C-alpha positions as CSV (number, residue, x, y, z in Angstrom):
1,X,-8.6,-12.6,-31.1
2,X,-11.3,-9.7,-29.7
3,X,-14.2,-10.8,-28.4
4,X,-17.6,-9.3,-27.4
5,X,-20.5,-10.0,-24.7
6,X,-23.9,-11.4,-25.7
7,X,-26.2,-9.2,-23.7
8,X,-28.5,-11.6,-23.1
9,X,-26.3,-14.5,-21.5
10,X,-22.4,-14.6,-20.5
11,X,-20.8,-15.7,-23.3
12,X,-18.0,-14.2,-25.1
13,X,-18.3,-14.0,-28.8
14,X,-15.1,-13.8,-30.9
15,X,-16.0,-11.1,-33.7
16,X,-14.6,-13.2,-36.5
17,X,-16.8,-16.6,-36.7
18,X,-17.2,-18.9,-39.8
19,X,-19.5,-19.9,-41.9
20,X,-19.8,-23.3,-43.4
21,X,-21.3,-22.0,-46.8
22,X,-18.2,-23.9,-48.7
23,X,-16.3,-25.8,-46.7
24,X,-18.4,-28.8,-46.8
25,X,-17.1,-29.3,-50.3
26,X,-13.2,-29.6,-49.2
27,X,-12.0,-32.9,-48.1
28,X,-12.8,-34.0,-44.7
29,X,-8.8,-33.4,-43.1
30,X,-8.7,-29.9,-44.8
31,X,-12.2,-29.5,-43.0
32,X,-10.4,-30.3,-39.6
33,X,-7.3,-28.6,-40.6
34,X,-9.5,-25.2,-41.1
35,X,-11.7,-25.6,-37.7
36,X,-8.4,-26.2,-35.6
37,X,-6.9,-23.3,-37.3
38,X,-10.2,-21.1,-36.5
39,X,-9.5,-22.7,-32.6
40,X,-5.7,-22.0,-32.1
41,X,-6.6,-18.5,-33.3
42,X,-9.3,-18.1,-30.8
43,X,-12.4,-18.1,-32.8
44,X,-15.1,-19.4,-31.5
45,X,-18.3,-18.9,-33.0
46,X,-19.6,-21.3,-35.8
47,X,-22.9,-21.2,-38.1
48,X,-23.6,-24.7,-38.9
49,X,-25.4,-23.7,-42.3
50,X,-23.8,-26.2,-44.5
51,X,-23.7,-26.4,-48.2
52,X,-22.7,-29.9,-48.0
53,X,-24.2,-32.7,-45.4
54,X,-20.6,-34.3,-45.2
55,X,-18.9,-30.7,-43.1
56,X,-20.4,-32.2,-39.5
57,X,-18.7,-35.4,-39.0
58,X,-15.2,-33.5,-39.1
59,X,-16.4,-30.6,-37.4
60,X,-16.8,-33.2,-34.7
61,X,-13.8,-33.8,-34.7
62,X,-12.0,-30.6,-35.2
63,X,-13.6,-29.3,-32.0
64,X,-13.5,-32.8,-29.6
65,X,-12.1,-32.2,-26.0
66,X,-13.1,-28.4,-26.8
67,X,-16.8,-28.5,-26.9
68,X,-17.0,-26.2,-24.1
69,X,-14.8,-23.7,-26.0
70,X,-16.7,-23.2,-29.0
71,X,-20.5,-22.1,-30.0
72,X,-22.7,-23.0,-32.7
73,X,-25.5,-21.7,-34.9
74,X,-27.8,-24.6,-35.7
75,X,-30.6,-24.0,-38.3
76,X,-34.1,-25.8,-38.4
77,X,-35.0,-25.9,-41.8
78,X,-31.9,-26.0,-43.4
79,X,-31.8,-29.7,-44.5
80,X,-30.1,-32.1,-47.4
81,X,-31.0,-34.2,-50.2
82,X,-30.1,-37.2,-51.6
83,X,-27.1,-35.9,-52.8
84,X,-26.0,-34.7,-49.4
85,X,-26.5,-31.1,-50.7
86,X,-28.4,-28.3,-48.9
87,X,-31.8,-27.2,-49.4
88,X,-34.1,-25.7,-46.9
89,X,-37.6,-27.3,-45.8
90,X,-40.8,-26.4,-43.2
91,X,-41.7,-30.4,-42.9
92,X,-41.2,-30.5,-39.0
93,X,-40.1,-34.5,-38.7
94,X,-37.5,-33.3,-41.8
95,X,-36.1,-30.9,-40.0
96,X,-36.2,-32.7,-36.3
97,X,-34.5,-35.6,-38.0
98,X,-32.0,-33.1,-39.8
99,X,-31.0,-31.2,-36.1
100,X,-30.3,-35.0,-34.7
101,X,-28.3,-35.9,-37.5
102,X,-26.4,-33.0,-37.0
103,X,-26.2,-33.5,-33.3
104,X,-25.0,-37.1,-33.6
105,X,-22.1,-36.3,-36.4
106,X,-20.6,-33.7,-34.1
107,X,-20.6,-35.5,-31.1
108,X,-22.9,-33.1,-28.7
109,X,-26.0,-33.4,-27.0
110,X,-26.7,-29.2,-26.4
111,X,-27.6,-26.7,-29.5
112,X,-25.8,-23.0,-28.4
113,X,-28.0,-21.1,-30.3
114,X,-31.0,-23.2,-32.2
115,X,-32.4,-20.6,-35.5
116,X,-36.2,-20.5,-37.6
117,X,-34.2,-20.8,-40.4
118,X,-34.2,-18.3,-43.7
119,X,-37.2,-16.5,-42.5
120,X,-37.2,-13.7,-45.4
121,X,-41.1,-13.1,-45.5
122,X,-44.1,-13.5,-42.9
123,X,-45.2,-16.4,-44.5
124,X,-42.1,-18.3,-43.6
125,X,-42.3,-17.8,-39.9
126,X,-46.0,-18.8,-40.1
127,X,-45.2,-22.1,-41.2
128,X,-42.7,-22.1,-38.7
129,X,-45.1,-21.5,-36.2
130,X,-48.2,-23.6,-37.6
131,X,-45.5,-26.8,-38.7
132,X,-44.7,-27.0,-35.0
133,X,-40.9,-25.9,-35.7
134,X,-41.4,-22.8,-32.8
135,X,-43.1,-25.2,-30.6
136,X,-40.3,-27.6,-30.5
137,X,-37.3,-25.0,-30.4
138,X,-39.3,-23.7,-27.2
139,X,-39.6,-26.7,-26.0
140,X,-35.7,-27.6,-26.4
141,X,-34.7,-24.1,-24.8
142,X,-36.7,-25.2,-22.0
143,X,-34.7,-28.4,-21.5
144,X,-31.6,-26.9,-21.9
145,X,-30.7,-28.3,-25.0
146,X,-31.0,-25.3,-26.5
147,X,-29.2,-22.4,-24.7
148,X,-30.6,-19.6,-27.1
149,X,-33.7,-18.8,-29.5
150,X,-32.6,-17.2,-32.8
151,X,-33.2,-16.8,-36.4
152,X,-32.0,-15.7,-40.2
153,X,-33.5,-13.5,-42.3
154,X,-32.7,-10.3,-44.7
155,X,-35.8,-8.7,-44.5
156,X,-35.9,-5.7,-41.9
157,X,-39.8,-5.5,-41.6
158,X,-39.5,-9.4,-40.8
159,X,-36.9,-9.2,-38.4
160,X,-38.4,-6.6,-36.5
161,X,-42.1,-8.9,-36.3
162,X,-40.0,-12.0,-34.5
163,X,-37.8,-9.3,-32.2
164,X,-41.5,-8.4,-31.0
165,X,-42.2,-12.0,-29.8
166,X,-39.6,-11.4,-27.1
167,X,-37.6,-14.7,-27.7
168,X,-34.7,-14.1,-29.5
169,X,-31.4,-13.2,-27.9
170,X,-29.3,-13.3,-31.3
171,X,-29.9,-13.4,-35.1
172,X,-28.6,-13.7,-38.4
173,X,-28.6,-11.1,-40.2
174,X,-26.9,-10.1,-43.7
175,X,-25.3,-6.8,-43.2
176,X,-22.8,-5.0,-45.7
177,X,-22.1,-1.6,-47.3
178,X,-24.2,-2.4,-50.6
179,X,-27.1,-3.6,-48.8
180,X,-27.2,-0.7,-46.3
181,X,-26.8,1.8,-49.1
182,X,-29.2,0.1,-51.2
183,X,-26.7,-0.7,-53.8
184,X,-27.0,-4.6,-53.6
185,X,-28.7,-7.2,-54.9
186,X,-32.5,-8.7,-54.4
187,X,-31.6,-9.8,-51.2
188,X,-30.3,-6.0,-49.9
189,X,-33.8,-5.9,-48.5
190,X,-34.9,-2.6,-47.1
191,X,-33.9,1.4,-46.9
192,X,-30.9,2.4,-46.2
193,X,-33.1,4.0,-42.9
194,X,-34.7,1.2,-42.3
195,X,-32.0,-1.2,-41.5
196,X,-29.8,1.6,-39.5
197,X,-33.1,1.7,-37.0
198,X,-33.2,-2.5,-37.1
199,X,-29.7,-2.4,-36.0
200,X,-30.3,0.6,-33.5
201,X,-33.1,-1.4,-31.8
202,X,-31.0,-4.7,-31.5
203,X,-28.6,-2.3,-30.0
204,X,-31.0,-0.6,-27.6
205,X,-32.9,-4.0,-27.0
206,X,-29.5,-5.5,-26.0
207,X,-30.2,-8.6,-29.1
208,X,-27.1,-9.5,-30.9
209,X,-26.8,-10.0,-34.4
210,X,-24.3,-12.0,-36.1
211,X,-23.3,-11.1,-39.5
212,X,-23.8,-12.7,-42.8
213,X,-22.9,-12.2,-46.5
214,X,-20.2,-9.3,-45.3
215,X,-18.4,-9.1,-48.7
216,X,-21.8,-9.4,-50.7
217,X,-21.1,-12.3,-51.8
218,X,-17.4,-11.8,-52.6
219,X,-18.8,-8.7,-55.0
220,X,-17.2,-6.2,-52.7
221,X,-13.5,-7.4,-53.4
222,X,-13.9,-6.6,-56.6
223,X,-13.8,-3.8,-59.0
224,X,-15.7,-4.9,-61.4
225,X,-18.4,-6.5,-59.4
226,X,-18.4,-4.1,-56.7
227,X,-21.8,-1.7,-56.2
228,X,-19.5,1.2,-55.8
229,X,-17.3,1.1,-58.7
230,X,-13.7,0.6,-56.3
231,X,-12.6,-3.0,-54.5
232,X,-13.2,-3.5,-50.8
233,X,-11.0,-5.7,-48.7
234,X,-11.8,-7.9,-46.7
235,X,-10.4,-5.7,-43.3
236,X,-12.7,-3.4,-44.9
237,X,-15.8,-4.9,-44.7
238,X,-15.3,-6.6,-41.6
239,X,-14.4,-3.4,-40.2
240,X,-17.5,-1.8,-41.7
241,X,-19.7,-4.5,-40.0
242,X,-18.1,-4.8,-37.1
243,X,-18.7,-0.9,-36.6
244,X,-22.4,-1.3,-37.0
245,X,-25.3,-1.2,-33.8
246,X,-25.7,-4.3,-32.3
247,X,-23.5,-6.7,-34.6
248,X,-21.4,-9.3,-32.1
249,X,-19.7,-11.3,-34.4
250,X,-19.5,-11.6,-38.4
251,X,-19.6,-15.1,-40.5
252,X,-17.7,-15.0,-43.6
253,X,-17.8,-18.4,-45.0
254,X,-14.1,-20.0,-46.0
255,X,-13.2,-22.7,-48.5
256,X,-10.2,-23.8,-46.8
257,X,-7.6,-23.1,-44.3
258,X,-5.7,-20.4,-46.4
259,X,-8.9,-18.4,-46.7
260,X,-9.3,-18.5,-43.2
261,X,-5.6,-17.4,-42.9
262,X,-6.4,-14.3,-45.2
263,X,-8.8,-13.1,-42.9
264,X,-6.9,-13.7,-40.2
265,X,-4.5,-11.1,-41.3
266,X,-7.6,-8.6,-40.0
267,X,-6.1,-8.5,-36.5
268,X,-2.8,-7.9,-37.3
269,X,-4.0,-4.7,-40.2
270,X,-3.5,-1.1,-39.4
271,X,-6.1,1.4,-39.0
272,X,-5.6,2.4,-42.6
273,X,-6.3,-0.7,-44.1
274,X,-9.6,-1.1,-42.4
275,X,-10.7,2.5,-43.0
276,X,-14.1,1.9,-45.1
277,X,-14.1,5.6,-46.2
278,X,-13.6,4.9,-49.5
279,X,-17.3,4.2,-50.2
280,X,-18.2,8.2,-49.7
281,X,-17.6,7.5,-53.7
282,X,-21.4,6.0,-53.8
283,X,-23.3,8.6,-55.7
284,X,-26.1,8.9,-53.3
285,X,-27.3,11.7,-51.1
286,X,-28.0,8.5,-48.6
287,X,-25.0,8.8,-46.8
288,X,-23.7,12.4,-47.5
289,X,-24.4,14.5,-44.4
290,X,-24.6,11.3,-41.8
291,X,-21.9,9.9,-39.7
292,X,-21.0,5.9,-40.4
293,X,-18.5,6.2,-37.4
294,X,-16.0,5.5,-39.6
295,X,-13.6,8.0,-37.9
296,X,-12.3,8.6,-40.8
297,X,-11.8,12.1,-39.2
298,X,-9.3,11.0,-36.3
299,X,-6.8,12.1,-34.9
300,X,-8.6,14.7,-33.2
301,X,-6.3,17.4,-31.5
302,X,-8.0,17.2,-28.5
303,X,-8.3,13.2,-28.3
304,X,-12.4,13.3,-29.0
305,X,-13.6,9.5,-30.6
306,X,-16.0,11.5,-32.7
307,X,-17.7,8.4,-34.7
308,X,-18.1,6.3,-30.8
309,X,-19.8,9.9,-29.4
310,X,-21.8,10.2,-32.5
311,X,-23.2,6.2,-31.9
312,X,-23.7,6.9,-28.2
313,X,-25.9,10.1,-29.3
314,X,-27.4,8.1,-32.3
315,X,-28.5,5.5,-30.0
316,X,-29.5,7.6,-27.2
317,X,-32.0,9.6,-29.4
318,X,-34.0,6.1,-29.8
319,X,-34.0,5.2,-25.9
320,X,-31.1,3.4,-25.4
321,X,-30.6,4.0,-21.7
322,X,-27.3,2.4,-21.7
323,X,-25.6,4.6,-24.2
324,X,-26.4,7.8,-22.4
325,X,-24.4,5.9,-19.1
326,X,-21.2,4.6,-21.9
327,X,-21.4,8.2,-23.2
328,X,-20.8,10.0,-19.4
329,X,-18.1,7.5,-18.9
330,X,-15.9,8.4,-21.4
331,X,-13.1,10.6,-20.4
332,X,-13.2,13.0,-23.4
333,X,-16.6,13.6,-24.6
334,X,-18.4,16.6,-27.0
335,X,-17.8,19.1,-24.3
336,X,-13.9,18.7,-25.1
337,X,-14.1,19.7,-28.6
338,X,-12.8,23.2,-29.4
339,X,-14.3,23.6,-33.2
340,X,-11.2,23.1,-34.6
341,X,-12.7,22.3,-37.6
342,X,-9.9,19.7,-38.4
343,X,-13.0,16.8,-38.7
344,X,-15.1,18.8,-41.5
345,X,-12.2,18.5,-43.4
346,X,-11.5,14.9,-43.2
347,X,-14.6,13.9,-43.5
348,X,-15.7,12.0,-46.6
349,X,-19.0,12.3,-46.1
350,X,-19.5,15.9,-45.1
351,X,-20.7,15.7,-41.8
352,X,-20.2,19.2,-39.9
353,X,-19.1,17.9,-37.0
354,X,-18.1,20.4,-35.5
355,X,-21.6,21.7,-35.1
356,X,-22.6,18.2,-34.1
357,X,-19.9,18.0,-31.2
358,X,-22.1,21.3,-30.0
359,X,-25.3,19.8,-30.0
360,X,-24.5,16.1,-29.1
361,X,-22.3,18.1,-25.6
362,X,-25.6,20.1,-25.1
363,X,-28.3,16.8,-25.4
364,X,-26.1,15.2,-22.7
365,X,-26.2,17.9,-20.6
């Protein structure tokens, strides 16, 4: 397992987390088995926006004795109907009762990440404010019951507005190649540049992102449904998400322990198996000419990590001083480029990396 540090905290978060959307449909024994398998393989980050209310008791049984080893996202606004199925609400008492039920069922007295749930429009946020839910979250944080405040959203403009409040340490956002290149469904909100600007802002400001919908609801995994008309693997999708600025973890959903085993193969996969540059087949100029940090251009004869150099440069341009420091700590940076052109020949997005290295070297000098 690989881990990334929460910028606004000391938590080390596993880059592969686990969503709960469909797991609640499994038997109690299978739910427990799946969560224990996750824990035994180093997964420590769990999103608990469940499709079924019955998930919480077995989750509590699975983490018993290991609560201090896990981090949970609890959504203030995700509720359940009389049939125990997922729904959402802006009613303060209903939300409070649901959260209390979840904590009791899990057997915990604190929440690592308390989320305003599904804030896709400013009206959603204003309702959560006017109903007292945000104040309740802030109160719980002041008491140490909630350790970090966050939210979930699909909308860059709304996410930016909430980030402006300064309350957020981590938020859940929908990220995948389809959404980022305007090839997704109705939830793929925001232009390519708008979405990338949000991710770069998060990297710069130290706001972590947990990723939902990394497979575009499974559409990217099937040639017949993929907006790129090519099938991507789970490993390519996960690698793509983890390369986005600001991302600390992905939380794909699983139905059972076998689904989880399939995902865990990511950590044994080769670079070639994770290489997502196939998205260059997209018939759009939104990607062409822009480095997406895929490192398909490697290996560089001089040992440059071209994707990382580009990433630090892009972040530096938007004011990330930490990125400047990271760049200068590289053992081999853009100034070592000998302009051999090997990278240009291999880049699926037709980036003139040879010239770009000269520009970057001059910038940082």
